[in-house]
C-alpha positions in Angstrom: -83.4 59.7 -29.0 -85.6 58.5 -26.0 -84.3 56.3 -23.3 -86.1 53.1 -24.7 -84.3 53.4 -28.0 -81.0 54.0 -26.3 -81.3 50.9 -24.2 -82.3 48.8 -27.3 -79.2 50.1 -29.2 -76.9 49.3 -26.3 -78.4 45.8 -26.0 -78.0 45.2 -29.7 -74.4 46.2 -29.6 -73.7 43.9 -26.6 -75.4 40.9 -28.4 -73.3 41.5 -31.5 -70.1 41.6 -29.4 -71.1 38.3 -27.7 -71.8 36.6 -31.0 -68.4 37.7 -32.4 -66.7 36.4 -29.3 -68.4 33.0 -29.5 -67.6 32.7 -33.2 -63.9 33.5 -32.6 -63.7 31.0 -29.8 -65.1 28.3 -32.0 -62.6 29.1 -34.8 -59.6 29.2 -32.4 -60.6 25.9 -30.9 -60.4 24.3 -34.3 -56.8 25.4 -34.8 -54.1 23.0 -33.7 -51.7 24.5 -31.2 -48.2 24.7 -32.7 -45.4 23.9 -30.3 -41.7 24.2 -31.1 -40.2 20.7 -31.4 -37.5 20.0 -28.8 -34.0 20.1 -30.3 -32.7 16.5 -30.5 -29.1 16.3 -29.3 -26.3 13.6 -29.5 -23.1 13.5 -27.4 -19.8 12.3 -28.9 -17.1 11.3 -26.4 -13.4 10.7 -27.0 -10.7 9.6 -24.6 -7.1 10.9 -25.1 -4.6 8.0 -25.7 -0.9 8.0 -24.7 0.1 9.0 -28.3 -2.6 11.6 -28.8 -2.7 15.3 -28.9 -5.9 17.2 -28.7 -5.5 18.2 -32.3 -4.9 14.7 -33.5 -7.8 13.4 -31.5 -10.2 16.0 -32.9 -9.2 15.0 -36.4 -10.9 11.6 -35.7 -14.1 13.3 -34.5 -17.2 14.1 -36.6 -16.3 17.8 -36.4 -15.6 19.6 -39.7 -12.0 20.9 -40.0 -13.1 24.6 -39.6 -14.9 23.8 -36.4 -11.9 21.9 -35.1 -9.8 25.0 -35.6 -12.4 27.2 -33.9 -12.4 24.9 -30.8 -8.6 24.7 -30.6 -8.3 28.5 -30.8 -10.8 28.9 -28.0 -9.2 26.2 -25.8 -5.9 28.0 -26.1 -7.5 30.9 -24.3 -8.2 28.7 -21.3 -5.4 26.1 -21.0 -2.1 24.9 -22.5 -3.4 22.3 -25.1 0.1 20.8 -25.3 -0.2 19.4 -21.8 -3.0 16.9 -22.4 -2.6 13.6 -20.6 -3.7 10.0 -21.3 -7.3 9.4 -20.0 -8.2 13.1 -20.4 -11.5 13.1 -22.3 -13.8 15.5 -24.1 -17.5 15.5 -25.1 -19.0 17.2 -28.1 -22.8 17.9 -28.2 -24.2 17.8 -31.7 -27.7 18.5 -33.1 -29.0 15.0 -33.9 -28.0 13.5 -37.3 -25.9 16.6 -38.0 -22.3 17.9 -37.7 -23.8 21.2 -36.2 -22.1 21.2 -32.8 -23.6 23.0 -29.8 -20.8 22.6 -27.1 -17.4 21.1 -26.5 -16.2 20.2 -23.0 -12.6 19.1 -22.1 -12.1 17.2 -18.9 -8.4 16.8 -17.7 -7.8 13.7 -15.6 -7.4 14.3 -11.9 -8.7 17.9 -12.0 -11.9 19.5 -10.7 -11.6 22.0 -13.6 -12.9 21.5 -17.1 -12.9 23.8 -20.2 -16.1 24.6 -22.0 -16.5 26.0 -25.5 -20.1 27.0 -26.6 -21.7 28.0 -29.8 -24.7 30.3 -29.3 -27.8 30.3 -31.5 -26.5 33.5 -33.3 -23.3 31.6 -34.2 -21.0 33.5 -31.7 -18.4 31.4 -29.8 -17.6 31.6 -26.1 -15.1 29.7 -23.9 -14.7 29.4 -20.2 -13.1 27.4 -17.3 -15.6 25.7 -15.2 -15.5 23.7 -12.0 -17.1 20.3 -11.6 -19.3 19.7 -8.6 -18.4 17.3 -5.8 -20.5 14.7 -4.1 -19.2 13.6 -0.6 -19.9 10.1 0.6 -18.9 8.4 3.8 -17.3 4.9 3.5 -17.1 2.4 6.4 -15.0 -0.7 6.1 -13.9 -3.5 8.4 -11.6 -6.3 7.7 -9.1 -9.0 8.8 -5.4 -9.3 7.8 -4.7 -12.3 5.7 -1.3 -11.5 4.3 -0.6 -7.7 4.5 -2.6 -4.6 5.4 -2.3 -3.4 1.8 -3.6 -6.5 0.2 -6.4 -6.9 2.8 -7.6 -3.3 2.3 -7.4 -3.4 -1.5 -9.5 -6.6 -1.5 -12.2 -4.5 0.1 -11.9 -1.8 -2.6 -10.2 0.7 -0.3 -8.2 3.2 -2.4 -4.4 3.4 -2.2 -4.7 7.0 -0.9 -6.9 5.8 2.0 -4.5 3.0 2.9 -1.5 5.2 3.0 -3.4 7.7 5.1 -4.4 4.9 7.5 -0.7 3.9 7.8 0.3 7.5 8.5 -2.1 7.7 11.4 -0.5 4.8 13.3 3.1 5.2 12.1 4.2 6.3 15.6 2.8 3.3 17.3 3.1 0.5 14.8 5.4 -0.6 12.0 3.1 -2.2 9.4 6.0 -3.7 7.6 7.2 -5.9 10.5 4.5 -6.0 13.2 1.3 -7.0 11.3 0.1 -10.5 11.8 -2.5 -12.7 10.2 -5.8 -12.3 12.1 -5.2 -8.6 13.0 -8.4 -6.5 12.5 -8.9 -3.0 11.2 -11.7 -0.5 10.9 -11.6 2.6 8.7 -14.2 5.4 8.2 -13.4 8.0 5.6 -15.1 10.6 3.4 -14.6 10.6 -0.4 -15.2 13.7 -2.6 -16.4 12.3 -5.9 -16.1 14.5 -9.0 -19.4 14.8 -10.8 -19.3 13.7 -14.4 -16.0 11.8 -13.9 -17.1 9.7 -11.0 -13.5 9.7 -9.8 -12.3 10.5 -6.2 -10.9 14.0 -5.9 -9.9 13.7 -2.2 -10.3 11.4 0.8 -10.4 12.3 4.5 -10.2 9.7 7.2 -12.5 10.4 10.1 -11.9 7.3 12.3 -9.5 4.3 12.3 -8.7 1.3 14.5 -6.1 -1.4 14.3 -6.4 -4.3 16.7 -4.0 -7.2 17.4 -4.3 -10.0 19.9 -2.3 -7.8 22.4 -3.5 -4.2 21.9 -6.0 -2.0 20.2 -5.1 1.3 18.6 -7.9 3.7 17.8 -8.0 7.2 16.6 -10.5 9.9 15.5 -10.0 13.1 13.7 -10.9 16.2 15.8 -10.4 19.9 15.4 -10.9 22.2 18.4 -13.3 25.1 18.1 -10.5 27.6 18.2 -8.6 25.7 15.4 -5.4 25.4 17.4 -5.5 21.7 18.1 -6.5 19.5 15.2 -5.5 16.1 13.9 -5.9 12.5 15.0 -6.3 11.7 18.7 -6.7 8.5 20.6 -9.8 7.8 22.6 -8.3 9.6 25.7 -7.7 12.8 23.8 -4.0 12.4 23.3 -2.5 13.2 19.8 -1.3 10.0 18.1 1.5 12.1 16.5 4.8 11.9 18.4 7.8 14.2 18.3 9.8 11.5 16.6 9.2 8.8 14.0 9.8 5.3 15.3 12.6 4.9 12.8 14.2 7.1 10.1 13.8 4.5 7.3 12.3 1.2 6.3 14.9 -1.3 7.4 15.5 -5.0 7.2 17.1 -5.4 10.7 19.1 -3.6 13.3 22.6 -4.8 12.8 24.1 -3.0 15.8 22.5 -1.6 18.9 23.5 1.3 21.2 26.3 0.0 23.3 29.0 1.2 25.7 31.5 -1.4 24.4 31.4 -2.9 20.9 34.1 -4.5 18.8 34.4 -2.3 15.8 34.1 -4.5 12.7 36.8 -2.6 10.8 39.1 -1.1 13.4 39.0 -4.4 15.4 39.0 -2.9 18.9 36.4 -2.3 21.5 34.8 1.1 21.7 31.4 2.6 22.5 28.8 2.5 19.8 26.6 5.5 20.4 24.0 4.9 17.8 21.8 2.3 16.1 22.8 0.7 12.8 19.8 0.0 10.6 20.7 -2.5 7.8 19.0 -1.7 4.5 19.7 -2.0 0.8 21.8 0.8 -0.7 19.6 3.6 -1.9 16.9 3.1 0.7 15.3 6.5 1.4 16.2 8.1 4.8 13.8 10.6 6.5 14.1 13.1 9.2 12.6 11.7 12.4 11.3 15.2 13.4 11.0 18.8 12.3 14.2 20.7 12.5 17.1 22.5 10.8 20.1 21.0 9.1 23.2 22.1 11.0 25.7 19.7 9.2 25.7 18.0 5.8 29.3 17.0 5.1 31.8 14.2 4.7 33.4 12.6 7.8 36.2 10.1 7.8 34.3 7.6 10.0 30.6 8.4 9.3 31.2 9.1 5.6 28.4 11.4 4.2 26.3 12.4 7.2 23.7 14.9 8.2 23.0 16.4 11.5 19.6 18.0 12.3 18.8 20.3 15.3 15.3 19.9 16.7 13.3 21.7 19.4 13.7 21.0 23.2 17.5 20.4 22.9 17.4 17.3 20.6 19.8 16.6 17.7 19.8 13.6 15.4 22.5 12.5 12.9 22.4 10.1 9.9 25.7 8.5 8.8 27.2 6.4 6.0 24.8 8.0 3.4 25.3 7.3 -0.3 24.3 10.9 -1.0 22.0 13.7 0.2 18.5 14.4 -1.1 18.0 17.4 -3.3 18.0 20.7 -1.4 19.5 19.4 1.8 22.2 21.7 2.9 23.2 23.6 6.1 20.4 25.9 7.1 17.7 23.9 5.3 14.4 23.4 7.3 13.1 19.8 7.3 9.8 18.3 8.2 9.2 15.1 10.0 9.2 12.3 7.4 10.9 14.4 4.8 13.4 12.7 2.6 17.0 13.8 3.5 19.3 11.2 2.0 19.9 7.6 0.9 21.4 4.6 2.6 25.0 3.9 1.5 28.3 2.6 2.9 30.5 5.6 2.9 33.1 6.1 5.6 34.0 3.1 7.9 31.3 0.7 6.9 31.3 -3.0 6.0 28.0 -2.9 4.2 25.1 -0.6 3.4 23.4 0.7 6.5 22.4 3.8 8.3 24.2 4.9 11.5 21.5 6.8 13.4 22.3 8.8 16.6 20.3 11.1 18.9 21.4 13.6 21.5 19.6 15.5 24.2 21.3 18.6 25.4 24.6 17.4 23.9 24.4 13.9 25.4 24.0 10.8 23.3 21.4 8.2 24.4 19.6 5.1 23.1 16.9 6.1 20.7 15.1 2.8 21.4 14.6 3.8 25.0 12.9 7.1 24.2 9.5 7.7 25.8 7.8 10.2 23.5 5.1 12.5 24.8 2.2 13.2 22.4 2.6 16.2 20.1 -0.6 17.7 21.4 -3.1 17.2 24.3 -6.7 18.4 24.3 -7.8 20.9 26.9 -10.6 20.6 29.3 -12.7 22.9 27.1 -12.1 20.6 24.1 -13.4 17.5 25.9 -17.2 17.8 25.5 -17.0 18.2 21.7 -14.3 15.6 21.5 -16.4 13.1 23.4 -19.3 13.6 21.0 -17.0 12.8 18.1 -15.7 9.7 19.8 -19.3 8.6 20.7 -20.2 8.8 17.0 -17.6 6.3 16.0 -17.2 4.1 19.1 -19.9 1.6 18.1 -17.9 0.8 14.9 -14.8 -0.3 16.8 -14.3 -3.9 18.0 
């Protein structure tokens, strides 16, 4: 075969291949492209009522009985199904217009965890414990006292948790039960961790707070030193707002008797020193330790009735008399924290009515608790000040 015939043969083959390609392209272009239809899904939600169990609730769902049993068995692998609470809820995802379920998710109220049961395309079932995501938002509120701090803050939509935390910050400087006045002003800045899906608040953290009366302004910001040794709420001068002692060991109506060197005893009817403070309060009012310490006495006394003595650091001791009874777990040797419940107001011993006899000693000597000048629990160092000042500067424009 000469070269001319060879080239002609090759050219003919190439032309034929080209024609085949063109014909195939034309035929393929005429075909409709088949795409899988998206699976249509529907979600069924059910909230647990006070009289419900998970089993009884599922019986009212569109799930067939056999699938209810499957889901219950899988849930038991992840949690105790007998501990469901009102307002827990679950969601079942179905194929549209079908009882063919795809997944079941159970959301306990107040928890970041939820329990997921899935049915795979091959029909196999899996279950797992999952964690909801969190979205953190910053909230800034300012207001004026009309009747009480609680009502004024609630009117602005501030959560009870945030209000109680606000009160805790200033509890050493201010008694919100007796010292708040109409026209006082407050500012609060806090972060809320909001649970995805539930849209409920999982946690709050106050970042800055101010309470202002016509006589003084109390302001505080949260700060943590770089070494982690000093953290908490500090005033604008870098002094911890926390003090060694609470301002009082209980919520009282009035002081019925003050510290005195000579007082007519209401029962014994003769003059003698009164070495404590009597806080009048209804019987059963909770009594708290004014500082961290260790219980060194928890007993019955002829004069003070049921009383507790707590030893604190730096040579201080406090005692709490005429108690109706002690709180659970309070006994000699028990460690107590500042603000911890230790007993309840009563009128045991020599008492004409329900009240707390509160006394304090320093190195064995009784003194008037109302005269105490408390140092801050912590003071920032010189090295802390640059970072602390930046924190203060971020919130200072919000304060009045």
